[in-house]
C-alpha positions, 0 to 999 in steps of 0.5 A, a space after each residue: 762724510 758718507 756723501 762724499 762717496 757720491 759727490 767728490 772727486 773727478 770721478 763723481 762728476 756724473 752724480 753732481 751733475 744729478 744734483 745741479 738738476 735738482 737745484 742744488 749749488 756748489 754750497 749745498 752740495 758740499 754740505 751734509 746730505 741728511 735724508 727727511 724720510 716720511 710716509 706721507 699719503 693723504 688716504 687717512 689722517 694717520 699721515 696727512 700732516 707728514 709733508 708739512 713737517 717734512 718741510 719744517 725739518 728741511 728748514 731745521 736741517 738748512 738752518 744748521 749747516 746741511 742739504 736735506 734730501 727728501 723721500 717718501 714711503 708707504 703706508 698702510 692704514 689698519 683703521 682702513 684695512 680692518 677687518 678685510 684681506 688688506 688687512 694682510 698687508 699692515 704688518 708686512 708693510 714694516 718690513 717693506 718700510 724699513 726696507 725701503 729706507 734703508 736702500 734710500 738712504 744707503 743708495 744715495 750715501 746719505 750722511 744722517 736722516 730724520 724719519 717722520 712716522 704716523 701711524 701704527 707700523 711706521 713708527 716701528 719701522 723708523 726704529 727699525 731703520 735707524 737701528 738697521 742703518 746706524 747713522 746720526 738719526 732723529 724720529 718724529 711722530 706725526 702726532 694723534 688725532 684730536 678726539 671728536 665728540 658725540 652726545 657730548 662725550 669724547 670719541 675715538 675710532 674705537 667707538 665706531 668699530 664698537 658701534 658697529 657691533 652695537 648696530 648688528 646686535 639691534 641696539 643702536 639703529 642705522 643713523 646712529 651709527 652714521 652719527 658715530 661715524 661721522 663725529 669720530 675723526 675731526 682731521 690729522 693724525 693717528 688713532 687717539 687712544 693708547 692704541 698702537 700709533 701713540 703706544 709706540 710713539 712713547 716707546 721712540 721717546 723713552 728709548 731716546 729716539 725721539 726728543 722728550 716731548 716731541 711725539 706727544 704733541 697733537 698733529 694739529 697743534 701749532 707747536 708741531 711744525 716748531 717741533 720738526 724744525 727743531 728735528 732738523 737742527 737736532 739731526 746736524 748736532 747728531 751728526 757732528 757728535 756722532 751719535 747714533 741710534 744703536 747706542 741707545 737702542 740698549 737693552 736698559 731702553 728696552 726695559 724702560 719702553 716695556 715699563 712704560 707699556 705696562 704702565 700705561 696699558 698700552 698695545 701688545 702690539 708693542 711687544 711684537 715690535 720691541 722684539 723687532 726693534 732689538 733683533 735690528 739693533 743687535 740686542 739680546 731681548 726675548 719674549 719672556 723680558 716682557 714679563 717682569 716690566 708687566 708684573 712689577 709695573 702698575 697701570 697709572 695712565 688712565 687711557 682708551 681703550 680701557 680708560 677714560 682719556 685720549 691722548 691729547 688729554 695725556 697731552 694736557 697732563 703732561 704727555 710721556 714725561 709724566 708718566 716717565 716722572 712718575 715712574 722715576 720717582 717710584 724707581 722703576 725707570 733707569 737712566 740712560 741716553 737720548 738723541 738729545 746728548 742729555 740723558 732720559 732722566 735730565 729731559 723728563 725732568 726738565 718737562 713741564 707738569 700739569 698741576 692739575 690732572 687726573 689722567 696719569 696717577 702716581 705710583 702710590 695709588 695706581 688704577 690697577 696693581 700691574 701692567 695689562 698683559 701677561 706671557 703665557 706658554 702651555 700646551 697650546 703655545 709652547 713658544 709664548 703668546 700674549 694675554 691681554 689682561 681683562 679688568 675683571 679676571 685673569 682666568 678664563 675657562 670655556 669651550 672652543 669655536 674654531 674658525 679658521 679665518 677672522 670673516 668667519 668669526 666675524 660672521 659668527 658674531 654678527 649673527 648672533 651664534 656666539 654665546 658667553 662661555 665661548 672660546 673663540 680660536 680664530 687661526 691660521 691668521 699668523 704671520 705666515 698663515 694669514 699671511 701678515 698676522 691680521 688684527 682682529 679689532 672687527 671681532 673683538 669690538 662687535 663682541 664688546 658692542 653687543 654686551 660679550 666683551 666680560 663673557 667670552 674670550 678669544 685666542 688667535 694666531 694673529 694679533 689685536 689692535 691696541 683699541 682692543 680690550 676684553 679677554 683677548 689672547 694674541 700672538 700664539 706661537 707656534 702659529 697654525 700654518 706651522 703646525 702650532 697646536 693651535 691648528 689642532 683644536 676642535 669644536 667642543 674642546 675645553 680651553 683654560 686661560 690661567 694668567 696665575 700659572 701663565 698658561 693657555 692650555 686644554 685637556 684634548 688629546 692633541 698628540 693623537 690628532 697630530 698624525 692626521 694633521 696636514 699644513 693648509 695649502 698657501 693663501 698666496 702664491 706669488 707677490 709681497 704676501 708670498 716673499 713674506 710667508 716664506 721668510 718671516 720668522 715667528 710671532 714669539 721673536 717680533 715676526 721679522 724677515 731678518 734672517 736670524 729669526 728664521 730659526 725655532 724660537 727657544 724659550 726660557 721656559 722649559 718646563 713648559 708642557 710641550 704636548 702637540 707642538 712640532 718637532 
């Protein structure tokens, strides 16, 4: 066992003395030492139940012959940080969580681990740490929040953000905004639509890192504790079988995950996070690999933000397994191993099916003919970007309204200075330029709340919340701070977003402006944000601080014009 390095032989007497001080006896020290790592915090509902689940997971480890060792790491809550400078810390926290799990587990030579995660960045960080360490491991998502009820309709935090826009436009009163705020979030659990948390929880299941069905159980459901206990038992089975994450994280698993994201119109953040997970696992996977999954996979799950139902209602309809059952029946998923030792197809086949439900449709009767995103290139995004395909059309052409920050753009929206036909350009919000690649939910929700969701477009080198909907293009790369063409745009330029041609382009003479461009001064000069800005790679490669990502991305779309691109 790895842990023998800290506990076996005469030389390790000091370490054993320290372990005894924590209450462990000879028998406990002799057993495998298994990390129970969680991101509990009481700052938000997203991670609020993880300490309770840690107790259950630890009990499962003990019952199966191991000794649990508990660690806590950080979480940054997007729903609270959104629209503030604090949001710069969100994506960076993914790297910090991954690093901290690695350091805690390797620093104590632990034998295996259960990772309990609850919100947007904690979930991919769990997978990244599992891939990096490659020791027997199981991940469990703390679960979705129950939806709130307002005027007899289910609502989530998405509706609160949109109510802010409606309030700014004078469409609802102060009292109505307060009522929506009070009704939206009833208790523990992560945001309740197919936003980033629930999208990435589905990804963990699809990739075999979590047992099928466990992540779908809502945070406050009575069965959640038993699921955590079983994960404790299961990690001991993985240890005895030497079943490790890199055996599960393969190109096949990546393709399956990308298709499940497409089929549920999931968060575009999944693209960023899957690229990062692939880098940690050493799997060849590029931005372009997402396009076939979206093109060839219809949307079959009627989920928020664009649909009608929440994750709780998906759970009642059969959860992720029900989506997978429909895709498997249509030949759209490939069989793969899972953390249980059984194959994905076997696990999905054994999952229960609801006789009557309207959340997940068969592939033969989809809600939309293709997935909810597309990868674009063009002279404004030589390394690529992500279009979140709206309901009405895949193309938009309009006039640029350029903003140097999210705050500037939000003020313009709330000040009624945005008109139909505008293309909002929010730049210097990329991984390095932000730094931290903030999400723009405050701006996009305000546009929807003002009734402009179908009449304007937005492009940014930042990113979007999974709760975003409308005509939005994010992850534009190269980013403005590193000389990407988006840095050269001016008010009044014509911008075309062409989903058919997969292009984001302008007819402005970017090459002539290049000679006059100067990189902006860094927004921060010390601390974690400054270190991240120096180390982070392109969004087109996952925006990680992994050394291999600090080289220019080489997109397979070499025929795309590079007008205005950096050398």
